[in-house]
C-alpha positions as CSV (number, residue, x, y, z in Angstrom):
1,M,33.2,5.5,-22.6
2,T,29.7,5.5,-20.6
3,K,27.9,8.2,-22.1
4,T,26.8,11.0,-19.4
5,F,23.5,13.3,-20.1
6,T,23.4,17.0,-18.4
7,F,20.5,19.1,-19.2
8,P,19.5,22.5,-17.9
9,S,16.4,22.4,-14.9
10,T,12.8,23.2,-16.4
11,P,10.8,26.0,-15.0
12,A,8.9,22.9,-13.4
13,E,11.5,21.5,-12.6
14,A,13.1,24.5,-10.9
15,Q,9.2,25.2,-9.2
16,L,8.9,21.3,-8.0
17,R,11.8,21.1,-6.5
18,K,11.5,24.7,-4.6
19,L,8.1,22.9,-3.2
20,A,8.8,19.3,-2.6
21,H,11.7,21.8,-0.1
22,E,8.5,23.2,2.2
23,R,6.5,20.4,1.9
24,V,5.2,16.6,1.2
25,L,4.1,16.9,-2.1
26,V,1.0,14.5,-2.6
27,L,0.2,12.5,-5.9
28,D,-2.5,11.5,-7.6
29,G,-4.8,7.8,-6.7
30,A,-5.1,4.9,-9.1
31,M,-7.4,6.1,-13.0
32,G,-8.7,2.3,-13.2
33,T,-10.4,2.6,-9.8
34,Q,-12.4,5.5,-10.7
35,I,-12.6,4.0,-15.0
36,Q,-13.9,0.8,-13.5
37,T,-16.6,3.1,-12.3
38,L,-17.9,4.1,-15.3
39,G,-19.7,1.4,-16.2
40,L,-18.5,1.5,-18.9
41,S,-19.1,-1.1,-22.2
42,E,-17.5,-2.4,-25.3
43,E,-18.9,1.0,-27.4
44,D,-18.2,3.0,-25.2
45,F,-14.4,2.3,-25.3
46,T,-14.1,2.4,-29.4
47,G,-16.9,5.6,-29.5
48,Q,-19.4,4.2,-31.1
49,G,-22.0,4.7,-28.5
50,S,-21.6,7.6,-26.2
51,G,-18.3,9.9,-26.6
52,C,-15.9,10.2,-29.5
53,A,-15.3,7.8,-32.4
54,C,-12.1,6.4,-32.7
55,A,-10.0,7.0,-35.9
56,H,-7.6,4.4,-35.3
57,H,-9.7,1.2,-36.2
58,S,-8.6,-2.3,-35.0
59,D,-10.2,-6.1,-35.3
60,H,-9.2,-6.8,-32.0
61,P,-12.1,-6.0,-29.5
62,Q,-11.6,-2.9,-27.6
63,K,-12.8,-3.6,-24.0
64,G,-10.2,-3.2,-21.1
65,N,-8.1,-0.9,-23.1
66,N,-8.4,2.1,-20.5
67,D,-5.8,3.9,-22.2
68,L,-8.2,4.6,-25.8
69,L,-10.2,6.4,-23.0
70,I,-8.5,9.4,-23.9
71,L,-8.7,9.7,-27.3
72,T,-12.7,7.9,-26.9
73,Q,-13.3,9.0,-23.7
74,P,-11.3,12.3,-23.3
75,D,-14.3,14.0,-20.8
76,A,-14.6,11.5,-18.8
77,I,-10.8,11.3,-17.5
78,E,-10.1,14.6,-17.8
79,E,-13.0,14.5,-14.9
80,I,-10.9,12.3,-13.3
81,H,-7.6,13.4,-13.9
82,F,-9.8,17.3,-12.5
83,S,-11.1,15.5,-9.4
84,F,-7.5,13.7,-7.8
85,A,-6.9,17.7,-8.3
86,M,-8.9,18.9,-6.2
87,A,-9.1,16.6,-3.8
88,G,-5.4,17.5,-3.0
89,A,-3.3,16.1,-5.5
90,D,0.2,18.3,-6.5
91,I,1.1,16.4,-9.5
92,V,-1.2,13.9,-11.5
93,E,-0.1,11.3,-13.8
94,T,-1.4,10.5,-17.2
95,N,-3.6,8.0,-18.1
96,T,-0.8,6.4,-20.6
97,F,0.1,3.2,-18.1
98,S,0.3,1.1,-21.6
99,S,0.9,3.5,-24.4
100,T,3.5,1.8,-26.2
101,S,3.5,-0.3,-29.3
102,I,4.3,-3.0,-27.5
103,A,1.4,-2.5,-24.5
104,Q,-1.3,-1.9,-27.6
105,A,-0.5,-4.6,-29.9
106,D,-2.6,-7.0,-28.0
107,Y,-5.4,-5.1,-29.2
108,G,-3.9,-3.9,-32.7
109,M,-3.4,0.0,-31.8
110,E,0.2,0.5,-31.9
111,H,-0.7,3.0,-34.6
112,A,-2.5,5.2,-32.2
113,V,0.4,5.5,-29.6
114,H,1.5,9.0,-30.4
115,D,-2.5,10.4,-30.4
116,L,-2.7,8.8,-27.0
117,N,0.7,9.3,-25.3
118,A,0.0,13.5,-26.8
119,T,-3.6,13.7,-25.6
120,G,-2.9,12.1,-22.5
121,A,-1.1,14.7,-21.4
122,C,-3.1,17.7,-22.8
123,L,-6.5,16.5,-21.2
124,A,-4.8,15.9,-17.6
125,R,-2.6,19.3,-19.0
126,R,-5.8,21.1,-19.3
127,A,-7.8,19.8,-15.9
128,M,-4.9,21.6,-13.8
129,D,-5.2,24.1,-15.5
130,R,-8.7,24.1,-14.7
131,A,-8.4,23.2,-10.8
132,T,-5.6,26.1,-10.6
133,A,-7.8,28.8,-11.9
134,I,-9.9,28.2,-9.0
135,D,-8.0,27.9,-6.1
136,G,-4.1,29.4,-7.8
137,R,-2.4,26.6,-6.7
138,P,0.3,25.4,-8.8
139,R,0.3,22.0,-10.4
140,F,2.3,19.1,-12.6
141,V,1.4,16.5,-15.5
142,A,3.4,13.2,-15.4
143,G,3.6,11.4,-18.2
144,A,3.3,8.0,-17.1
145,L,5.9,5.1,-18.7
146,G,4.1,1.5,-17.5
147,P,6.3,-1.4,-17.3
148,T,4.7,-3.2,-20.8
149,N,4.2,-6.7,-20.7
150,R,7.3,-8.1,-21.0
151,T,10.4,-8.6,-19.5
152,A,13.9,-8.3,-20.7
153,S,15.5,-9.7,-17.5
154,L,13.2,-13.0,-17.8
155,S,12.0,-16.0,-20.1
156,P,8.6,-16.3,-20.5
157,D,8.9,-20.4,-21.8
158,V,10.3,-21.9,-18.2
159,N,11.7,-24.7,-21.0
160,D,13.9,-22.4,-22.5
161,P,15.5,-19.8,-19.6
162,G,17.7,-18.2,-22.3
163,Y,14.4,-16.6,-24.2
164,R,13.1,-13.2,-24.1
165,A,9.9,-12.2,-25.7
166,V,11.3,-8.2,-26.0
167,T,15.3,-7.0,-26.2
168,F,15.7,-4.1,-25.4
169,D,16.2,-3.0,-28.7
170,D,12.6,-3.4,-28.9
171,L,11.8,-1.5,-25.5
172,R,14.1,1.4,-26.2
173,V,12.4,2.9,-29.2
174,A,8.9,1.4,-27.8
175,Y,9.0,4.1,-25.0
176,G,10.7,6.7,-27.3
177,E,7.7,7.0,-29.4
178,Q,6.3,7.2,-25.9
179,V,7.9,10.0,-24.4
180,R,8.2,11.9,-28.0
181,G,4.4,11.6,-27.7
182,L,4.2,13.3,-24.0
183,I,7.1,15.9,-25.0
184,A,3.8,16.7,-27.1
185,G,0.9,16.8,-25.0
186,K,3.3,19.5,-22.8
187,A,3.8,17.2,-20.3
188,D,6.4,18.3,-17.2
189,L,7.4,14.9,-15.7
190,I,8.0,11.7,-16.5
191,L,7.3,8.7,-14.8
192,I,8.4,4.9,-15.5
193,E,6.7,3.3,-12.9
194,T,5.7,0.1,-11.3
195,I,9.0,-1.2,-12.5
196,F,9.2,-5.5,-12.0
197,D,12.1,-5.7,-14.3
198,T,15.4,-2.8,-13.7
199,L,16.6,-3.9,-17.5
200,N,12.9,-2.8,-19.0
201,A,13.0,0.7,-16.9
202,K,16.7,1.4,-17.9
203,A,15.4,1.2,-21.7
204,A,13.2,3.5,-20.8
205,I,15.5,6.2,-19.5
206,F,17.9,5.4,-21.9
207,A,14.6,6.3,-24.5
208,C,14.3,9.5,-22.6
209,M,17.7,10.9,-22.9
210,E,17.8,10.5,-26.8
211,V,14.1,12.0,-26.9
212,F,15.6,14.9,-24.8
213,S,18.8,14.9,-26.7
214,E,16.9,14.4,-29.9
215,T,14.4,17.8,-29.0
216,G,16.2,20.0,-26.8
217,Q,13.7,19.1,-24.2
218,H,14.9,17.7,-21.3
219,L,11.3,16.9,-18.2
220,P,12.3,15.4,-14.7
221,L,12.3,11.8,-14.1
222,M,10.2,10.2,-12.0
223,I,11.7,6.3,-10.7
224,S,9.7,4.4,-9.2
225,G,10.0,0.2,-8.1
226,T,7.8,-2.4,-7.7
227,I,8.6,-5.0,-4.6
228,T,6.4,-8.0,-5.8
229,D,6.9,-10.0,-2.4
230,A,7.0,-11.2,1.4
231,S,11.0,-11.1,0.2
232,G,11.5,-7.7,-0.6
233,R,12.9,-7.8,-4.4
234,T,11.5,-7.1,-7.7
235,L,10.4,-9.4,-9.9
236,S,13.7,-9.5,-11.4
237,G,15.4,-9.9,-8.3
238,Q,16.5,-6.5,-6.6
239,T,16.5,-5.2,-3.5
240,P,15.3,-1.6,-2.8
241,T,19.3,-1.3,-2.4
242,A,20.1,-2.4,-5.9
243,F,17.7,-0.9,-7.2
244,W,18.7,2.5,-6.2
245,H,21.9,1.7,-7.7
246,S,20.9,0.4,-10.6
247,V,18.8,3.6,-11.4
248,M,21.0,6.5,-9.4
249,H,23.0,6.9,-12.9
250,A,19.8,9.0,-14.7
251,R,19.9,11.4,-11.7
252,P,16.2,11.2,-11.1
253,F,14.2,13.6,-9.4
254,T,12.6,11.4,-7.2
255,V,13.1,7.3,-7.0
256,G,10.3,5.2,-4.7
257,L,8.1,2.1,-4.7
258,N,4.3,1.7,-5.7
259,C,1.6,-0.8,-6.2
260,A,1.5,-4.7,-5.3
261,L,1.8,-3.7,-1.7
262,G,0.1,-1.7,0.8
263,A,1.3,0.9,3.1
264,A,2.3,-1.1,5.8
265,A,4.1,-3.6,3.9
266,M,5.8,-1.3,1.5
267,R,7.4,0.3,4.6
268,P,10.3,-1.2,5.4
269,H,11.4,-1.4,1.7
270,L,10.7,2.3,1.6
271,A,12.7,3.1,4.5
272,E,15.5,0.6,3.6
273,L,15.5,3.1,-0.1
274,A,15.2,6.4,1.6
275,G,18.1,5.0,3.5
276,V,20.8,5.0,0.7
277,A,19.0,7.6,-2.1
278,T,20.4,10.6,-2.3
279,T,17.8,11.9,-4.4
280,L,13.6,12.9,-2.9
281,T,11.6,9.9,-2.5
282,C,8.2,9.0,-3.6
283,A,5.8,6.4,-2.4
284,Y,2.4,6.1,-3.3
285,P,0.8,2.0,-2.1
286,N,-2.6,0.3,-2.5
287,A,-5.5,0.9,-0.9
288,G,-4.3,-2.5,1.0
289,L,-4.3,-5.8,-0.7
290,P,-6.6,-7.5,-2.6
291,N,-9.6,-8.9,-1.7
292,A,-11.1,-12.5,-2.9
293,F,-13.1,-10.5,-5.4
294,G,-9.9,-8.6,-6.3
295,Q,-11.3,-5.5,-5.1
296,Y,-9.8,-2.7,-2.1
297,D,-11.1,-2.3,1.1
298,E,-8.8,-0.6,2.4
299,G,-10.8,2.8,3.2
300,P,-9.7,6.7,2.9
301,D,-8.8,7.0,6.8
302,E,-7.0,3.8,7.2
303,T,-4.5,4.3,4.0
304,A,-4.1,8.2,5.2
305,A,-2.7,6.9,8.6
306,Q,-0.2,4.8,7.4
307,I,1.5,7.2,4.9
308,E,1.4,10.0,8.0
309,G,3.7,7.7,9.4
310,F,5.9,8.1,6.0
311,A,5.6,11.1,6.4
312,R,6.1,11.8,10.4
313,D,9.8,9.4,10.2
314,G,11.2,11.3,7.3
315,L,10.7,8.8,4.7
316,V,9.4,10.9,2.1
317,N,8.7,13.9,-0.6
318,I,6.1,12.5,-2.6
319,V,2.6,10.2,-1.1
320,G,0.0,9.1,-3.4
321,G,-1.8,6.4,-4.3
322,C,-1.5,3.4,-6.2
323,C,-4.4,0.5,-6.9
324,G,-7.8,1.0,-6.0
325,T,-6.8,4.7,-4.0
326,T,-10.2,7.2,-4.9
327,P,-10.1,10.9,-4.6
328,D,-11.1,10.3,-1.0
329,H,-8.2,8.8,-0.7
330,I,-6.1,11.1,-1.6
331,R,-7.5,14.2,0.2
332,A,-7.3,11.8,3.3
333,I,-3.6,11.6,2.8
334,A,-3.0,15.3,1.5
335,E,-4.4,16.4,4.8
336,A,-2.4,13.7,7.1
337,V,1.2,14.6,5.3
338,A,0.0,18.4,5.4
339,G,2.5,19.7,8.1
340,F,4.8,17.4,8.1
341,T,8.3,18.1,7.2
342,P,9.4,16.3,4.0
343,R,12.4,14.4,4.1
344,A,15.9,15.4,3.9
345,T,18.0,14.6,1.1
346,P,22.0,14.1,1.9
C-alpha cells in the first residue's frame, strides 16, 4: 500500500498562499554570481584569512566550496541575502545547494553538513528580519536542496550501463540530514531545485516526509526541474508534463523550472508545465546563456522583459533568477511583474 503523508499547514505557508493569490511573488537571484564578485582566496574560504576560522577540518582545498562560506564568511553571505531582499525578493534561498554529505565529500566536509544547513538558514532568516524591519514586508526563507553531483537513474560509466554511483537510500539519508539542519535553522520552506534526475528528487521528497513525520514540523515544498537542452526534457528523459506527474504526489506548494536555460528558451517548457500543474508555478531562469568565458551577458532589463511576458500571459505565481542574475536583475523583475494577476490554479 502506498504511504500517504498529511500534515497541517504552517503559519508561513498560510501567509504565502494568501500573498501568492494577491500578486506574483519574487524569488531571489544567483548566490554564486554574487560570491564571484568577492574575489575570495583559499584562505578566505577556510576562514584563515579574513572571516571566521572553520571548526571543521579537511585536508582538501576549499576554494569553490561556496556553501562553506556560511561558516567562514557569514557576514558576506548574510549581506547577499539582504541585498536580494531589499531588491524586492519575497523569498530567498539558503546558500546550501551543495550542503549534503554526498556533495561535500568532494571537499572532505561531510561532517559539517548539519552546521552548514542550520547556520545557513539562520543567516538567511536574520537577513530577512533585517529587511522586514526596514519596510514591513513579510519575507520567507527557502531551504535549498540541490541535486547532488550524482544521478540515481543513469550510469556514469558508458561501459557499464547498469552501474549507479549512488542509490535511492544513499540520497534519502543525505537529504534527511540536510532537511533536519534546515528545520533547526528555522527555514520556512524546502526548495528541491535544479532537478535533472527525478529519482534524485523523489529521494529528496521522501526524506522530507520522513523528517516532517519525525519532527512534527511540516514545511511546504517547492519543486523545480531543469530542462537541459532544446529537446525539452530533463537529463533523465522526462518532459515537463511527465515531470509533474512524477512529483505531484508530494502536493508541492509550487512546481516549476530553473537553470540551464534563459527565459526565452524556457518559455515553451514553462507553458507546458503551467498547462498541467494543479499547484502554483515558479520560474527562475538564467540571465540568458553563458558566453565563451562562462559569463552571463543578459542585463536586468532584458531578463525582466522576458519574465514580464511569463506574468502577462498567466504562466507563473513566483518568479526569480538563477545563474548570472544579480540584485539589479531581481529589482527589475520585481518591478516588471508588479500589478500582473498571478496564474490561476485549477
